N, C-alpha and C positions, 0 to 999 in steps of 0.2 A: 504493500500499499504506500510505500515511500515514507520519507521522513516527515512526521507531522508538523515539524517546525518549519519545513519548506512549503507545506500545504496546510495552512491553518484551518481549523474547524474543530468539531467535537472530537472526543476520543473515539476510538473504534467501537462501533455499536455491538460487534460480537463479543468484545471484551466486557462491555457493559452487561450484555445478556448473561454471559457466564457468571460474572461476579454478582449480578442481581439475583440469580437463582440461589447462589451460595448465601447471600446476604438474607433472603427471605427464610431460608432453612435455619440460619443462625438466629433470626428474630423469633421464629416459632419455638426453637429450643430455649431461647432466653425467656419467653413468656411462660413456658412449661416448667422451667427450672430456676426462677428468679431466686429461690430460696437458697441457692448455693452461694449467693453474695451477701455480704453484710448490708443490712438495710441502710444505715448511716455510713457515709464514707469515713474511712478510717485515717484519711490523709490529713496532714497539717497544711496551713495556709502556705502557698507558694510551691508545694510539691509538684503539682501538675505542670505549672510553668517551668519549673526546673528540668523537666523532661522534654520540653519542647525547644526546637531551634530558635535562636534569636532573630533569624532572618528567613525569608521565604526561599524555597528551593529554586535554583537557577533553571533547572531542567525538570520536566514532568516526571512524575513517579507512577509506578503501577498501582492499580486499585488494591491489589493484594498487599503491597507494602503499606499503603495507607491504613488498611484495615488491621494489619498487624499492630500498628501503633494505637488504633482504637482499642484493641483488646488489652494492650499492655499499659497504655497511659491514660485513656479516657475512662474506661470502665471502672478502674480502681478509684477514680475521682468522682464517681457518681453516687448520689443518694438515691436509692432505688424506689421511686414512687410507685413503680409497678410491682413491688414486693407485697405478698399478702400479709406481712407483718408491719407494713407501713400504716401506722394509726395516728400519725401527727397531723396537725392543721386540719384540713379536710382531705381524707383519703380520696384519691382519684384513680381512674383506670384508663390507660391507653389500650382499649379493647382491640381485638384483631380486626373486626370490620372497620373500626375507626382508623386503624393504621393503613388499611388498604385504601380508604377514601383519601387519607392524607397523601399517600403515594401517588394517587391518580392526580390529585390537585397540583402537586409539584410537577408532575409530568406535563400537564396541560399548561401550567404556568400562565394562566390568563389573569387579566386585570379587570375587575368588574366595576370600574369607576362609573361608567355609563352603561345603560342597556346595550347600546350598539357594540361596545368593546367586548361583550360576551353575553349574549342574550340567555344562554343556558344558566350562567352563574346567577344572574338576577332572578330569573323565573323559578329556578329550583330553590334559591334562598327564600323567595316569597312563599313558595309551597311548603317547604319543610318547616319554616317557623310557624306557618298557620297549622300544620299538623300538630306541632307541639302545643299551640294555643288551645286546640281542641282537646288534646290529651289532658291538659290541666284545667279544662273547663273555664277558661278565661272568656271574656265577652267576644261575641262575634263582631267583626269589623275593626278590631284593633290592628294597628299597623305594627309589623315586627321586622327587625333586621338584625344581622349578626355583627357584633363588634369583637375585639380581641378578648378583653377582660371586663369584669363588672366595674372596675375603676373607670374605664373609658365610657362604658354604658352610663354610668351614674354622672360623669362629667357632662355628657351630651344631654342627659335628661335635665340636669339642673341649669344648663345653658338655655334650654327651651323654657324652663320655668322663669328664668330671668327675662327672656324675650317676651313672655306672656304678660308681663307688667304693662298695662295699657297706657299708663301715664309717664313711661320712661322709655326713651329711644336709645337703649344701650348699644344696639348694633351700629348706629351712626355716630352717636355722641359720646359713648363710653359712660363711665360712672362718675366723671368729674361733675361736681356740683350737686349730685344726687344725695339724698339722705342715706346713711349706712343701711345696706340691705342685710337682713338677718335670715339665717337658715337654721332649721331645728332638727336635731336627731337625738336619740337617747344616749345616755353615758355607755351603753353597750354597743353603739353602732360601729361599723367598720371604719377604719381610718381613711378609706377612700372618700368618705363624705366630706371630712375636713379638708382633705387634699383638693377635692373639687372646688370647695369654697375658696381656698387659697388661690387656685389656678383661675378662678372666675373673678378674682379681684375683690372679693368680699372682705378679706382679712380673716385670719384665724380667729380673732376675738369675736367676730360676728357669726361664727358657727356655734350656735347655742347648744349646750349640753342639757338635755332634759333628764331629771332623775328617774331611775327605774325602781320597780317595786321589789319585793322579796324573791319573786320568780324572774327578776332580771328583765322585766318588760317595761316599756315606756309608760310613764304615768300620764294619761291624757289630760287629767285635771291640772297637773303641773305644767304641761304644754300650754294649755289655755292661759294660765296665769302668766307664764313667761312672755307669750305673745302680746297679752294686754299691757304688761309692764314695759315691753320694748316700744310699743306704739306710743305710750304715754311719755317715753323718753325721747321721742323724736326719730326712732329707728323705723325701718320699713320692712316688716316681715313679709316674705314672699314664698317660701317653700318649707315643706316638712319631709324628712326622709324617715319612713318607718322600716322596720326590719322584720322579715319572716325567716327566722333561723339565724340568730346573732352569732358572731364569730366565736366568742368564748363559750357560750352555753347553748346555742341554738334555740334560745327563747323566741317566742312569737309575740311581737307587739300587738296591742289591741287595735287592729286596723279599723274596724267599724267606728270605734270611739274617736280615733284620730281623724278619720275621714269626716266625721261630724264637726270636729274643731276646724278642719281645713275649709269646709264648706261655709261655716259660720264666718270665718275671717277672709275668705276669698284667696286661699293659699293653694299652690300647686302641691299635690301629694305624689311623692315618688316612693315606690316600695322596693326595698332590696330583698329579693327572694332568691339570691344567687345560690345559696346552698339548699334551702329547704323547699323551694318551689316545686321541684320534681315529685315531692311526696303527694302532691294533689293529683298525680296521675293515678293514684290509688283511690277508688271511689269512697273507701271508708276514711280517707284522710283529706277529702276535699275542703274540710273545715279550715285547714291551714291557710287557705287563701280567702277566708271570709272577709268581706269588706273591700277586697282588692278590685272588684268591679267598679268601685268609685274612685280608683286612683287615676291619675294623669299619665303615669308612666310606671313601668315595672321591669326589673331585670332578673333573669334566671340564667344560671351557668350550666349548660350541658356538659362542660368539661369537669364539673365537680361530681354530680351524682347521677349523670346520664351516660357515663361510660365513653365519652367522646374525648379524643386526645386534645390536650390544651394546645391552642387557645380557641375557645368558642363560647361567647357570651351573647345572649339574645336580649335585646332591648325592645320592649313593647310600649306603645303609647296610644292613648285614645285621642290624642290631638296631634296627628302627624303634620298638619299644616303649620303648627307653631314650631315643631322640631325643624321642619324644612326652612321656615322663615329665619330661624336662628342661624342656619349654616349655608344655605344655598348661595353660591357665588359662581357664575358661569362666564368665564372669559371666552372670547371669540373661538379660540381653538378647541373648546369643548362643546360648542353648540352643534346640535344634530337636527335632522329633519323630523324627528319623531314627536317632539313637543310633549304634551301631557298624556299621550297615549301609552307611554312607556315609563317605567320607574328608573330614575337614575340615582342609585344608592349614595353616590357622592354627595348628594344634596341634604343628607340626613345625619351628618356627622363630621368630625374633624378631618379624617383621612380622605385623600383623593384616591390613592391606590387601595384596592381591596382584594384579598385572597379569596380563593374558592372554598371558604370554610364550610359552606352548606353541604358540600359533597360528602364530607366525613360524617356529618350529622345524619344525612340521608342514609348512608350505609348502615349506621348504627340502628336507626329506627326501623329500617327494613329487615336487617339481619336478625334482630331480636323480636320485633313486633311489640305491639302494646302489651300483650299478655306476658310475653317474656320479660319485658322491663318491669312490669308489676311484680312478677315472681321474684326478681332479684332485689327489688326494693323491699319487699316483705321480708325476705331472708335477712337483709341488713337490719331492719327493725327488730326482728327476732333476736339476732345476735346482740344488739344493744340491750334488750331486755335481759338476756342471759347475763351479760356483764354487770348490769345493775343489780341483779339477784345475788351474784357472787360477792360483790362489794358489801351489800347490806347484810349478808350472812356472816361476814368476817369481822371479828371484834377489833382487828388491827386497822381497819380502813373505814372511811365514811364517804357517803355520797355528798357532794357539795352544791349540786344544783339539780332541778328537775331534768329529765332526759326525754324530751318529747320525740326524738328521732333516734339516731344511732351514734350520737356523740355523747360521751359520758365524762363528767367532771367529778373527780374524786381526789382523796389524799390519804396518806398513811396517818393514822392517829391511834397508836397502840393503846389498849385499855389501861395498862399500868404505867403509861408514860406521862411526861409533863403536859400540862394544858397551856404552857407559855407559847403564845402565837409566834414569836420570833424563832423559838427553838423548833417549833413544828414546821415553819417555813424552811429553815435550814435543813431539817431532816428530809423533807420532800424534794428540795432542790438537789440534795446529794443522791437521793433515790432515783430521780429522773436521770441524772448524769450517769449513774452506774448502769441503769437499764440500757440506756442508749449506747453506752460504750461497749457493751457486749456484742453489738452488731446483729443481735437476734431479733430486735424490735426497735421501733422508733416511735416514741410518744412525744407530745408537746405539752406546754403548760400555759397557764394564764393566771391572773390575779382576780379573785372575787371578794369584794368588800376588804381589799387589802391583803387577803390570805393567798399564799402560793398554792396553786391547784394543778393537778395533773389532768391531761385531756387525752382520751382515746376515741378516735373517730373512725368508725367502720363504714366503708364505702367502696371497698375494692372488690371486683368481681370474683377473685380467687380466694378471698378470705373466708375461711370455713370455721365451724365451731372448734375443731381440733387446733387450728392456728390460734384462735383466741384463748383457748384454754392454756396453750403453751406460754402465750404472752402473760396471762394472769399468774401462772406458776412462776415465771421469771420475776415478775414484780414482787411476788411474796418472798421468793428466794433472796433476792437482793435486799429486801427490807430486813429479813432475818439476819443476813450477814451484817448489815449496818448496825443493828441493835446489839449483836454479839460483840462488835468492835467498840 
């Protein structure tokens, strides 16, 4: 075929074909045998960089040589989110169907900024997010689109909320001279709410923290009082972010009561259902989205609890005209002949370029089907109940928050040990470090009412009851060792 450096172009496609078959086989083995790796990477900062050359190769290398370095250098530096004992943060799954969809997306390499730049991307995305809307029983007619993460979905939703203020032309005039705009979320809300407020020019101090109750849910009466006090102080309340499945405890804010407050004061209601929204796919758990039909926008992340490889976040809104007004900007080189008969997704968010994310979600929904997804969600909920039962039956541990889904907050508190909170915090911090250092499991932590708490989040397709039992035995073993020391 001649010297590729004399005839520039892609690599030899037969070499690609051969290596691609080997790579798919390796991935299948990886998914089937992820337990052979430590869950949490055992490397120290700088070790991966230390194995990499300081400068790029002058001449091309073989795919085989590159993959040898993947195995020797990259894999040891991975924390394996696709491990069945990954129970930190929110467990996620890069499922086999989703990986295949991602592979095709990379191969097609299309940019869906305009309908015309890839009609299939736009129309499949419109279809698949509507399938998901139906699965969660959200209102018919809501507009949906895929963003990368909930942080960007929330930023876009709150930009629309700012645009919806009828007496303020932020798009043209900015915020100069306007009263301080205030945004409200509970003290358990995800940090992306505050980040969106900072990015939108509100100032961190104008992102108001609403107290939560004993179950870590926003207090709607306190929300109402804060709004009234801010209005009296010359501020301009404009939006509330409620949460269905808070990050620390997966608590569900009282959305119907919050919606009532928003309607009373004329505020935009955004709902962060990034984690727990998929629970509404189960007919018996539709209640988790009670009141969300009154929201102006809602985000749910299929890359959390719907087995879709990261990144895939779906933003819904009942007011797409406002979202479009906040972002649409069409220079001459992006004008097309199709006008309003086709959707140009670039008009509804920050990004111009858009990946074919809908393809992997389509693969997942079709490969598992609605009933298959329900069966998997029910199993995760059952495993969460099992862990709660083990904790409550053990005198050395205590449950620290309600567990409405499959994320469980607990801590070690031995019967015959001190009740000093500082010492209990130190004990649990050491316990978490010891568990994670084994490489056998990975848990995360949070603080609830100032107390250090361990979190186990069950959401991986390959996590079974024997896996969970081994993790629980590991936690008990490490606590026993700590206490003996």
